[in-house]
Steps between C-alpha positions, in 0.01 A plus 500: 500500500372199688752232590427175312597147594494187293428150642559183295424156647712226335561134485741357239427776250653298215600598145276811480670657802797663316258654248283618788793671662620648167167666417469620860839678458349696208213654702470879485382511866679246721363451846712647782513169687525154350402194708520136395323251728630163397355166611843329516569462134759244401601674178671832441188717552631669809859555375377664180257733686766595759736599216231740374460674828214312666479457872439132573284340763501116488215305656431120520285379212252368759463849645381660176150637517339712235380771738740452787813510287390817327423665834840396628651689208278804571626499861865476383451802270361710774610837359330492161168656407432296181568120488527332159468120469633295213522123460798323347300397191356845419739654244475878474384582148642857466752728667228713650286224650570577861491873444156474345373279781600732780357797315165372614579624848507861385130464573484517880183286498686192359594236751613232260587468133583222263630478139405330182616142445576390143534135412858369465602473137483116522161491677228273369168648376315407825755676718515792251122553515499500884744788496314694232169454683622596846736779395330730245670777302319778690606619844242505783453669837257303718333592826231342716242698303592310186398155635167515317692523172789269571362254752760272648746635241512819705752333731710349222870558537812295455795423727732451197532874422333733749573777745348625822498819697642405839255729690202336334638149538563530869170668567329187378721273711761411238505171315319207664727226623237227508359494151578220246551753208345821364651711780501787251123460432440503879695824542336664197153421638595638845636817338188552286269456797716753689463762224819455308515438126679232292670611182562280194779643286483350152813688399710331769563156349669165570511173318346244728281193425466133591416201287341298783452123473146364553592382846657835605201686367266286716722549807530875451131537493461276802718750686301792360183332630669457844596875498147619423354267764722660763433853373131487434478881565657557160220345300236638739643851436593484138289220356555138403755362257261299279410792271861587433575132445228478235620809327857347491382174349300680224802718420735200495276307261487793261877550519583130436239471221687776326864406588522133600168313455664161565556605862131550573445149649808553722360834617163345576663228709704769685181695572348191655806436710508863616131481604555167681808626674332818615199311632713247686706783648178643637430165664766563763233685701316168527799326657684359198779290655837671533680219315261527209532882486875475496501254215259715294692823562776667298629671820558199726707686761187693594338182636805411708465837678116482527 
């Protein structure tokens, strides 16, 4: 049986953390190695994890980098074949969630896998729809040959509940250390181009959703625009994001009309802010001033390092 490692980046995990650790304890297949990479929390995140058997690596908050921190963890867990990633706000939804996720690697062609995200029980309708749209009830196995069917969604994956075959990850150079976000998308794209497949396991489930403010929604899409500007090969290979964006908006309007019609104006405003943020993020290639980019970004530390 392949050795499995778990990596969890944390920062002040908060009230959900005890529940997170409790449901993790109930897993039918616990990873062989447990690693917490903590960005110098000032609460009891580290102490609680240590008491549950996690190895702890503490880094300065300023040193956190989406790709670099994950690759640091991969290097620490040098002896494992399968590396699972979970975030502190992704609550395992069943005792077999990790077991079901790593079953994807029984197929030797699979380089990466991710599970289904269900909205938290207190999620608002807009956040709930986003999870239902992006994480369907049917599992998928996607390869480069499927790009005509899935387009840019071929490279869709999530860093909140995912796993990677070490051999495949290292053959594509590991996680990038210079990307603002979407390090998982970058790796998935590299794997697909190299002949590996990405598995979506709908039976491996976590509760994970965000009720973003209008401003955070704008900033998040600004960062997505920055990412795609610096990784233009992804859209050149798999297709642009506009078609998938339109499909999302149509689906969202239908969902809200049925469940929460009073939120349609809010959703329309959010769509405009996403579009504006994405376009402004793309403007970095035209020399958008660094100070402006930092103010528009959700991940401000990236601009300090740039």
